[in-house]
Backbone of each chain as ProteinMPNN parsed JSONL, in Angstrom:
{"seq_chain_A": "XXXXXXXXXXXXXXXXXXXXXXXXXXXXXXXXXXXXXXXXXXXXXXXXXXXXXXXXXXXXXXXXXXXXXXXXXXXXXXXXX", "coords_chain_A": {"N_chain_A": [[-16.564, 266.427, 13.9], [-14.053, 267.326, 15.68], [-10.307, 266.754, 14.653], [-8.345, 264.515, 16.714], [-5.147, 264.728, 17.917], [-2.6, 262.274, 16.947], [-0.286, 259.811, 18.165], [1.789, 260.13, 16.624], [1.845, 262.627, 15.694], [2.205, 263.995, 18.077], [4.766, 263.2, 18.586], [5.887, 264.366, 16.549], [5.217, 267.326, 17.362], [6.64, 267.794, 19.875], [9.162, 267.181, 19.03], [9.595, 269.174, 17.178], [9.23, 271.417, 18.64], [11.47, 270.981, 20.46], [13.467, 271.49, 18.56], [13.111, 273.919, 18.145], [13.326, 275.262, 20.713], [16.223, 274.715, 21.173], [17.518, 276.12, 19.046], [16.63, 278.692, 20.012], [17.738, 279.015, 22.19], [20.728, 278.529, 21.23], [20.717, 281.143, 20.034], [20.746, 282.849, 21.689], [23.109, 282.763, 23.016], [23.375, 280.728, 24.769], [24.536, 277.744, 26.708], [23.239, 274.372, 27.022], [23.173, 273.442, 29.59], [23.29, 276.301, 30.851], [20.78, 277.092, 30.288], [19.052, 275.419, 31.573], [19.61, 275.36, 34.133], [19.028, 278.274, 34.266], [16.032, 277.889, 33.986], [15.678, 276.455, 36.202], [15.26, 273.639, 35.604], [15.803, 269.973, 35.496], [19.083, 269.232, 34.329], [19.521, 267.03, 33.063], [16.838, 266.124, 32.081], [16.179, 268.528, 30.481], [17.909, 268.093, 28.215], [16.565, 265.903, 27.374], [14.262, 267.112, 26.669], [14.946, 268.903, 24.549], [15.782, 267.193, 22.85], [13.115, 266.209, 22.131], [11.96, 264.181, 23.463], [10.758, 264.244, 25.817], [7.389, 264.639, 27.082], [6.566, 267.739, 27.69], [5.636, 269.778, 30.316], [3.138, 272.364, 30.947], [4.188, 273.728, 33.173], [7.296, 273.417, 32.892], [7.42, 274.318, 30.509], [6.776, 276.954, 30.697], [8.731, 277.936, 32.375], [11.16, 277.533, 30.989], [10.324, 278.998, 28.748], [10.385, 281.487, 30.043], [13.311, 281.84, 30.929], [14.286, 282.158, 28.167], [13.274, 284.509, 27.47], [10.62, 284.616, 26.344], [7.583, 284.498, 25.732], [5.344, 281.758, 26.585], [3.401, 281.306, 24.648], [4.488, 282.544, 22.356], [6.93, 280.796, 22.291], [5.563, 278.537, 21.521], [4.422, 279.406, 19.178], [6.801, 279.887, 17.713], [7.771, 277.47, 17.175], [5.977, 276.546, 15.395], [3.743, 275.525, 16.208]], "CA_chain_A": [[-16.086, 266.031, 15.284], [-12.622, 268.006, 15.525], [-9.356, 265.65, 14.701], [-7.571, 264.434, 17.591], [-3.956, 264.363, 17.667], [-2.243, 261.008, 17.067], [0.657, 259.618, 18.776], [3.155, 260.385, 15.7], [1.808, 264.179, 15.584], [2.659, 264.599, 19.239], [6.125, 263.074, 18.786], [6.347, 265.59, 16.007], [5.236, 268.412, 17.887], [7.577, 267.488, 20.78], [10.49, 267.259, 18.176], [9.497, 270.63, 16.678], [9.467, 272.297, 19.991], [12.916, 270.638, 21.065], [14.606, 272.067, 17.993], [12.893, 275.675, 18.391], [14.153, 275.785, 22.119], [17.619, 274.746, 20.924], [17.771, 277.423, 18.154], [16.401, 279.845, 20.66], [19.013, 279.053, 23.152], [21.839, 279.134, 20.655], [20.851, 282.418, 19.544], [21.277, 284.058, 22.931], [24.335, 282.417, 23.22], [23.529, 279.873, 26.118], [24.905, 276.386, 26.706], [22.323, 273.693, 27.33], [23.226, 273.594, 30.977], [22.845, 277.405, 31.63], [19.22, 277.434, 30.299], [18.519, 274.178, 32.474], [19.903, 276.022, 35.219], [18.264, 279.536, 34.467], [14.878, 277.685, 33.853], [15.252, 275.548, 37.279], [14.842, 272.205, 35.036], [17.149, 269.176, 35.699], [19.962, 269.312, 33.394], [19.118, 265.882, 31.901], [15.58, 266.474, 31.711], [16.504, 269.613, 29.646], [18.461, 267.557, 27.192], [15.383, 265.106, 26.687], [13.253, 268.135, 25.938], [15.589, 269.641, 23.603], [15.572, 266.045, 21.694], [11.975, 265.928, 21.763], [11.785, 262.799, 24.105], [9.762, 264.331, 26.828], [6.007, 265.319, 26.945], [6.748, 268.829, 28.314], [4.527, 270.204, 31.102], [3.107, 273.9, 30.997], [5.198, 274.236, 34.163], [8.581, 273.517, 32.19], [7.355, 275.254, 29.145], [6.722, 278.481, 31.238], [10.039, 278.167, 33.028], [12.029, 277.805, 29.705], [10.195, 280.071, 27.936], [10.96, 282.738, 30.828], [14.524, 281.958, 30.556], [14.591, 282.493, 26.678], [12.871, 285.657, 27.18], [9.897, 284.598, 25.417], [6.319, 284.119, 26.405], [5.038, 280.485, 26.265], [2.837, 281.3, 23.521], [5.547, 282.822, 21.495], [7.6, 279.546, 22.008], [4.89, 277.425, 20.576], [4.232, 279.624, 17.541], [8.11, 279.729, 17.094], [8.004, 275.918, 16.754], [5.055, 275.996, 14.626], [2.536, 274.768, 17.194]], "C_chain_A": [[-14.248, 266.411, 14.905], [-11.443, 266.652, 15.612], [-8.508, 265.476, 16.12], [-6.016, 263.939, 17.305], [-3.61, 262.937, 18.074], [-0.973, 260.836, 17.743], [1.973, 260.385, 17.751], [2.786, 262.12, 15.726], [2.199, 264.578, 16.884], [4.336, 264.375, 19.42], [6.566, 264.255, 17.682], [6.386, 266.965, 16.553], [6.224, 268.398, 18.928], [9.037, 268.003, 20.034], [10.735, 268.743, 17.629], [9.897, 271.786, 17.73], [10.905, 272.147, 20.581], [13.952, 271.321, 20.15], [14.213, 273.893, 18.17], [13.56, 276.159, 19.616], [15.548, 275.689, 21.746], [18.204, 275.892, 20.136], [17.782, 278.587, 18.916], [17.79, 280.25, 21.524], [19.953, 279.489, 22.402], [21.868, 280.533, 20.251], [21.061, 283.286, 20.408], [22.392, 283.432, 23.2], [24.541, 281.417, 24.339], [23.732, 278.481, 25.899], [23.756, 275.683, 27.242], [22.121, 273.659, 29.188], [22.875, 275.003, 31.513], [21.543, 277.378, 31.564], [18.715, 276.494, 31.476], [18.598, 274.86, 33.991], [18.814, 277.597, 35.522], [16.667, 279.149, 34.604], [14.499, 276.671, 35.149], [14.87, 274.12, 36.796], [16.136, 271.411, 35.207], [17.752, 269.203, 34.546], [19.714, 268.117, 32.41], [17.973, 265.789, 31.319], [15.748, 267.539, 30.393], [16.895, 268.964, 28.37], [17.473, 266.616, 26.556], [14.64, 266.116, 25.875], [13.931, 268.742, 24.608], [15.529, 268.356, 22.274], [14.144, 265.63, 21.391], [11.352, 264.439, 22.334], [11.087, 262.859, 25.079], [8.642, 265.008, 26.516], [6.11, 266.494, 28.106], [5.662, 269.367, 29.216], [4.699, 272.077, 30.661], [4.233, 274.569, 31.858], [6.401, 274.704, 33.445], [8.561, 274.578, 31.138], [7.506, 276.627, 29.572], [8.148, 278.854, 31.587], [11.169, 278.533, 31.808], [11.833, 278.518, 28.987], [10.998, 281.603, 28.496], [12.598, 282.865, 30.686], [15.071, 282.173, 29.094], [13.965, 283.817, 26.376], [11.73, 285.839, 26.126], [8.731, 284.119, 26.018], [5.891, 282.609, 25.963], [4.343, 280.295, 25.026], [3.869, 281.616, 22.351], [6.676, 281.622, 21.262], [7.023, 278.624, 21.257], [4.775, 277.876, 19.288], [5.797, 279.551, 16.942], [8.487, 278.356, 16.435], [6.524, 275.745, 15.947], [3.896, 275.399, 14.988], [1.313, 275.951, 17.484]], "O_chain_A": [[-13.494, 265.867, 14.098], [-11.585, 265.725, 16.41], [-8.011, 266.513, 16.557], [-5.731, 262.963, 16.612], [-4.03, 262.385, 19.091], [-0.441, 261.925, 17.957], [2.897, 261.061, 18.204], [3.79, 262.831, 15.79], [2.627, 265.732, 16.879], [5.061, 265.076, 20.127], [7.513, 264.997, 17.944], [7.331, 267.723, 16.333], [6.892, 269.418, 18.755], [9.771, 268.928, 20.382], [11.81, 269.342, 17.644], [10.659, 272.744, 17.605], [11.456, 273.102, 21.129], [15.042, 271.702, 20.579], [15.012, 274.823, 18.284], [14.222, 277.196, 19.666], [16.189, 276.703, 22.022], [19.202, 276.518, 20.495], [18.632, 279.459, 18.738], [18.532, 281.232, 21.547], [20.295, 280.661, 22.554], [22.948, 281.109, 20.121], [21.502, 284.402, 20.134], [22.701, 283.989, 24.254], [25.656, 281.231, 24.826], [23.153, 277.956, 24.947], [23.121, 276.374, 28.039], [21.078, 273.833, 29.818], [22.212, 275.045, 32.549], [20.926, 277.598, 32.606], [17.933, 276.975, 32.296], [17.686, 274.817, 34.817], [18.143, 277.907, 36.507], [15.962, 279.929, 35.244], [13.389, 276.15, 35.252], [14.186, 273.427, 37.55], [17.265, 271.895, 35.118], [17.006, 269.201, 33.566], [19.71, 268.231, 31.184], [17.9, 265.42, 30.147], [15.351, 267.141, 29.298], [16.219, 269.265, 27.386], [17.474, 266.486, 25.332], [14.425, 266.018, 24.667], [13.198, 269.011, 23.657], [15.295, 268.568, 21.084], [13.926, 264.8, 20.508], [10.494, 263.759, 21.772], [10.617, 261.805, 25.507], [8.729, 265.952, 25.73], [5.793, 266.252, 29.271], [4.57, 269.361, 28.647], [5.65, 272.769, 30.3], [4.958, 275.516, 31.553], [6.681, 275.893, 33.29], [9.398, 275.457, 30.927], [8.231, 277.418, 28.968], [8.687, 279.884, 31.183], [11.85, 279.556, 31.74], [12.768, 278.98, 28.333], [11.726, 282.416, 27.924], [13.096, 283.94, 30.351], [16.276, 282.352, 28.921], [14.04, 284.288, 25.242], [11.682, 286.74, 25.289], [8.878, 283.262, 26.89], [6.191, 282.335, 24.801], [4.565, 279.3, 24.335], [3.967, 280.802, 21.433], [7.245, 281.515, 20.176], [7.641, 277.935, 20.446], [4.938, 277.132, 18.32], [5.974, 279.179, 15.781], [9.244, 278.156, 15.485], [6.027, 274.62, 15.99], [3.133, 274.829, 14.209], [0.329, 275.668, 18.167]]}, "seq_chain_B": "XXXXXXXXXXXXXXXXXXXXXXXXXXXXXXXXXXXXXXXXXXXXXXXXXXXXXXXXXXXXXXXXXXXXXXXXXXXXXXXXX", "coords_chain_B": {"N_chain_B": [[20.525, 287.314, 34.729], [17.782, 285.513, 33.827], [14.251, 285.628, 34.883], [13.03, 283.032, 36.99], [9.882, 281.351, 37.03], [7.821, 281.276, 39.616], [6.59, 278.948, 42.191], [3.728, 280.274, 42.747], [3.196, 281.675, 40.297], [3.186, 279.851, 38.438], [0.743, 278.333, 39.27], [-1.081, 280.143, 38.811], [-0.854, 280.744, 36.034], [-2.003, 278.288, 35.078], [-4.506, 278.39, 36.004], [-5.387, 280.769, 34.609], [-5.453, 279.487, 31.855], [-6.954, 277.225, 32.143], [-9.51, 278.734, 32.531], [-9.649, 280.048, 30.083], [-9.735, 277.82, 28.241], [-12.293, 277.038, 29.232], [-14.073, 279.069, 28.551], [-13.557, 279.242, 25.744], [-14.597, 276.465, 25.069], [-17.482, 276.944, 25.768], [-18.093, 279.213, 24.111], [-18.083, 277.635, 21.482], [-20.347, 276.149, 22.135], [-20.164, 273.454, 23.383], [-20.364, 270.814, 25.694], [-18.319, 270.098, 28.717], [-17.889, 267.417, 28.969], [-18.331, 266.833, 26.163], [-16.074, 268.149, 25.008], [-14.061, 266.704, 26.343], [-14.237, 264.135, 25.478], [-13.834, 264.619, 22.627], [-11.333, 265.671, 22.546], [-9.986, 263.625, 23.436], [-9.239, 262.908, 25.887], [-9.213, 262.104, 29.39], [-12.456, 262.221, 31.32], [-12.631, 263.44, 33.936], [-10.077, 264.249, 34.23], [-9.937, 266.411, 32.335], [-11.865, 268.388, 33.734], [-10.327, 268.992, 35.852], [-8.243, 270.163, 34.485], [-9.651, 272.315, 33.308], [-10.093, 273.756, 35.939], [-7.549, 274.34, 36.627], [-6.23, 272.45, 38.082], [-4.52, 270.966, 37.524], [-1.153, 270.468, 36.043], [-0.825, 270.725, 32.747], [0.165, 268.63, 30.102], [2.026, 269.363, 27.221], [1.28, 267.316, 25.19], [-1.618, 266.859, 25.816], [-2.254, 269.83, 25.888], [-2.288, 270.185, 22.934], [-4.213, 268.232, 22.116], [-6.432, 268.982, 23.24], [-6.246, 271.923, 22.187], [-6.764, 271.569, 19.531], [-9.288, 270.297, 19.653], [-10.759, 272.366, 20.103], [-10.423, 273.771, 17.79], [-7.997, 275.413, 17.558], [-4.741, 276.709, 17.312], [-2.116, 275.473, 19.353], [-0.029, 277.127, 20.348], [-2.001, 279.494, 19.929], [-3.954, 278.768, 22.005], [-2.291, 279.305, 24.266], [-2.14, 282.05, 23.987], [-4.436, 283.123, 23.714], [-5.258, 283.048, 26.521], [-3.61, 284.462, 27.551], [-0.922, 283.678, 28.088]], "CA_chain_B": [[19.866, 286.019, 34.696], [16.327, 285.504, 33.59], [13.679, 285.284, 36.081], [12.397, 281.596, 36.931], [8.64, 281.223, 37.319], [7.671, 280.454, 40.909], [5.091, 278.224, 42.054], [2.42, 280.965, 42.652], [3.136, 282.059, 39.081], [2.406, 278.853, 37.805], [-0.712, 278.157, 39.349], [-1.856, 281.366, 38.113], [-0.883, 280.153, 34.696], [-2.689, 276.77, 35.006], [-5.483, 278.992, 36.38], [-5.595, 281.202, 33.386], [-5.572, 278.425, 31.036], [-8.478, 276.626, 32.355], [-10.655, 279.753, 32.404], [-9.732, 280.477, 28.878], [-10.275, 276.657, 27.783], [-13.645, 276.738, 29.224], [-14.491, 280.153, 27.854], [-13.644, 278.675, 24.53], [-15.478, 275.547, 24.921], [-18.572, 277.348, 25.67], [-18.356, 280.11, 22.909], [-18.482, 276.837, 20.957], [-21.477, 275.352, 22.663], [-19.63, 272.514, 23.892], [-20.064, 270.66, 27.225], [-16.944, 269.621, 29.322], [-17.636, 266.107, 28.501], [-18.022, 266.444, 24.671], [-14.746, 268.391, 25.067], [-13.019, 265.843, 26.786], [-14.285, 263.086, 24.566], [-13.229, 264.993, 21.398], [-9.746, 265.508, 22.653], [-9.364, 262.223, 24.057], [-8.696, 263.336, 27.4], [-10.128, 261.459, 30.486], [-13.377, 263.432, 31.593], [-12.196, 264.059, 35.327], [-8.901, 265.131, 34.136], [-10.564, 267.475, 31.927], [-12.337, 269.206, 34.901], [-9.218, 269.497, 36.968], [-7.723, 271.031, 33.791], [-10.36, 273.551, 33.589], [-9.969, 274.382, 37.178], [-6.315, 274.953, 36.753], [-5.723, 272.002, 39.123], [-3.468, 269.977, 36.69], [-0.045, 270.991, 35.089], [-1.179, 269.983, 31.399], [1.212, 268.461, 29.194], [1.857, 269.646, 25.658], [0.272, 266.264, 24.514], [-3.097, 267.155, 26.04], [-2.391, 270.816, 25.367], [-2.398, 269.952, 21.579], [-5.213, 267.843, 21.633], [-7.545, 270.372, 23.703], [-6.449, 272.884, 21.373], [-7.283, 270.912, 18.216], [-10.655, 270.052, 19.68], [-11.384, 273.855, 20.262], [-10.251, 274.255, 16.685], [-7.142, 276.481, 18.023], [-3.586, 275.961, 17.563], [-1.686, 275.549, 21.07], [0.137, 278.775, 20.583], [-3.299, 280.326, 19.821], [-4.649, 278.525, 23.062], [-1.947, 280.096, 25.466], [-2.07, 283.452, 23.877], [-6.028, 283.464, 24.341], [-5.326, 282.601, 28.114], [-2.697, 285.542, 28.213], [0.315, 283.359, 28.144]], "C_chain_B": [[18.201, 286.264, 34.681], [15.447, 285.125, 34.672], [12.893, 283.678, 35.918], [11.025, 281.727, 37.351], [8.529, 280.654, 38.708], [6.495, 279.604, 40.933], [3.568, 279.05, 41.986], [2.026, 281.259, 40.91], [2.36, 281.138, 37.851], [1.298, 278.179, 37.796], [-1.753, 279.306, 38.893], [-2.056, 281.152, 36.655], [-1.665, 279.167, 34.379], [-4.268, 277.497, 35.153], [-6.355, 279.567, 34.954], [-6.055, 280.381, 32.324], [-6.581, 277.757, 30.906], [-9.562, 277.385, 32.006], [-10.743, 279.845, 30.804], [-10.105, 279.091, 27.861], [-12.023, 276.78, 27.812], [-14.521, 277.807, 28.501], [-14.543, 279.716, 26.389], [-14.324, 277.628, 23.954], [-17.098, 276.055, 25.073], [-18.893, 278.249, 24.612], [-18.534, 278.824, 21.617], [-19.722, 275.656, 20.954], [-21.215, 273.953, 22.805], [-19.752, 271.974, 25.273], [-18.714, 269.787, 27.397], [-16.898, 268.33, 28.831], [-17.426, 265.76, 27.179], [-16.444, 267.03, 24.128], [-13.847, 267.314, 24.975], [-12.85, 264.492, 25.769], [-13.794, 263.513, 23.023], [-11.811, 265.099, 21.573], [-9.215, 264.032, 23.15], [-8.593, 262.088, 25.427], [-9.717, 262.767, 28.532], [-10.877, 262.643, 31.218], [-12.866, 264.114, 33.09], [-11.018, 264.707, 35.11], [-9.291, 266.263, 33.401], [-11.057, 268.518, 32.605], [-11.432, 269.546, 35.659], [-8.486, 270.151, 36.043], [-8.434, 272.227, 33.486], [-10.442, 274.301, 34.807], [-8.842, 274.781, 37.651], [-5.733, 273.913, 37.828], [-4.561, 270.883, 38.545], [-2.608, 270.498, 35.946], [-0.078, 270.051, 33.74], [0.245, 269.947, 30.91], [0.928, 269.078, 27.724], [1.068, 268.654, 24.92], [-0.9, 266.524, 24.542], [-3.434, 268.497, 25.9], [-3.011, 270.799, 23.939], [-3.684, 269.134, 21.411], [-6.406, 268.559, 22.287], [-7.705, 271.188, 22.622], [-6.92, 272.35, 19.944], [-8.964, 270.596, 18.438], [-11.644, 271.496, 19.617], [-11.044, 274.649, 18.714], [-9.226, 275.525, 16.988], [-5.735, 275.942, 17.671], [-2.968, 275.995, 18.884], [-1.03, 276.634, 21.233], [-0.974, 279.614, 20.952], [-3.874, 280.316, 21.511], [-4.03, 279.358, 24.246], [-2.088, 281.442, 25.092], [-3.415, 284.026, 24.321], [-6.071, 283.562, 26.085], [-4.033, 283.94, 28.6], [-0.978, 285.354, 28.66], [1.472, 283.421, 26.969]], "O_chain_B": [[17.568, 287.043, 35.394], [15.873, 284.263, 35.44], [12.315, 283.29, 34.903], [11.005, 282.447, 38.349], [9.114, 279.602, 38.965], [5.634, 279.494, 40.061], [2.561, 278.654, 41.4], [0.92, 281.11, 40.392], [1.553, 281.363, 36.95], [0.81, 277.567, 36.846], [-2.966, 279.224, 38.701], [-3.135, 281.316, 36.087], [-2.082, 279.181, 33.221], [-5.155, 277.108, 34.393], [-7.383, 279.15, 34.42], [-7.172, 280.645, 31.879], [-7.166, 277.589, 29.836], [-10.478, 276.942, 31.314], [-11.844, 279.722, 30.267], [-10.703, 279.285, 26.803], [-12.806, 276.673, 26.868], [-15.56, 277.484, 27.925], [-15.627, 279.842, 25.819], [-14.666, 277.594, 22.772], [-17.92, 275.434, 24.4], [-20.017, 278.113, 24.127], [-19.246, 279.213, 20.692], [-19.967, 274.721, 20.191], [-22.06, 273.19, 22.338], [-19.225, 272.676, 26.136], [-18.182, 269.045, 26.571], [-15.872, 268.013, 28.23], [-16.706, 264.833, 26.807], [-15.796, 266.571, 23.187], [-13.111, 266.983, 24.044], [-11.807, 263.963, 25.386], [-13.377, 262.613, 22.294], [-11.081, 264.599, 20.718], [-8.062, 263.602, 23.133], [-7.668, 261.377, 25.82], [-10.922, 263.015, 28.486], [-10.35, 263.678, 31.626], [-12.771, 265.337, 33.192], [-10.816, 265.743, 35.743], [-8.909, 267.307, 33.93], [-10.767, 269.64, 32.191], [-11.669, 270.569, 36.302], [-7.805, 270.997, 36.624], [-7.751, 273.248, 33.399], [-10.845, 275.463, 34.757], [-8.734, 275.401, 38.709], [-4.799, 274.334, 38.51], [-3.902, 270.122, 39.253], [-3.087, 271.122, 34.999], [0.464, 268.95, 33.636], [1.171, 270.735, 31.105], [-0.184, 269.227, 27.219], [0.244, 269.029, 24.086], [-1.512, 266.508, 23.474], [-4.632, 268.753, 25.78], [-4.107, 271.322, 23.737], [-4.297, 269.434, 20.386], [-7.422, 268.626, 21.595], [-8.785, 271.352, 22.054], [-7.609, 273.164, 19.328], [-9.765, 270.656, 17.505], [-12.805, 271.64, 19.235], [-11.324, 275.827, 18.492], [-9.632, 276.64, 16.662], [-5.57, 274.724, 17.742], [-3.546, 276.793, 19.622], [-1.303, 277.285, 22.241], [-1.023, 280.307, 21.968], [-4.154, 281.319, 22.168], [-4.722, 279.973, 25.057], [-2.179, 282.169, 26.08], [-3.592, 285.019, 25.026], [-6.95, 284.16, 26.706], [-3.699, 284.215, 29.752], [-0.158, 286.117, 29.171], [2.624, 283.066, 27.218]]}, "name": "protein", "num_of_chains": 2, "seq": "XXXXXXXXXXXXXXXXXXXXXXXXXXXXXXXXXXXXXXXXXXXXXXXXXXXXXXXXXXXXXXXXXXXXXXXXXXXXXXXXXXXXXXXXXXXXXXXXXXXXXXXXXXXXXXXXXXXXXXXXXXXXXXXXXXXXXXXXXXXXXXXXXXXXXXXXXXXXXXXXXX"}
């Protein structure tokens, strides 16, 4: 039987994704507010995603990736996921 | 300004992901129920994800990918995302 991700794994995944989003955003010289607006994501929610505090949905993942000029799969791969 | 995904794009993304999950599951000879159980996802919810009717979260994406022996980024790439 395949291993099911535990709560801790998932928290780590979200933290990694948040750090990767932040790094990519800074590489593009964008502020967090500019990224939130470009992605159509609420600014407070964007901050929580970057801090790994929110279980991001595919909808928002696709929006954020698009605003960072990445494919969703590339964004996850950049985060080591 | 980067293009923000519209509702229709997202519905298409979810549909593609669902079809890809189903194809990968069948390639492994798993039933939908077995996949749901292995991933720790509610069976009814799993059916909706495969039909592209649910905005899947990274938590569930990682669980389903793990049960399909894929990395989350690989699962999205296989769906063309």
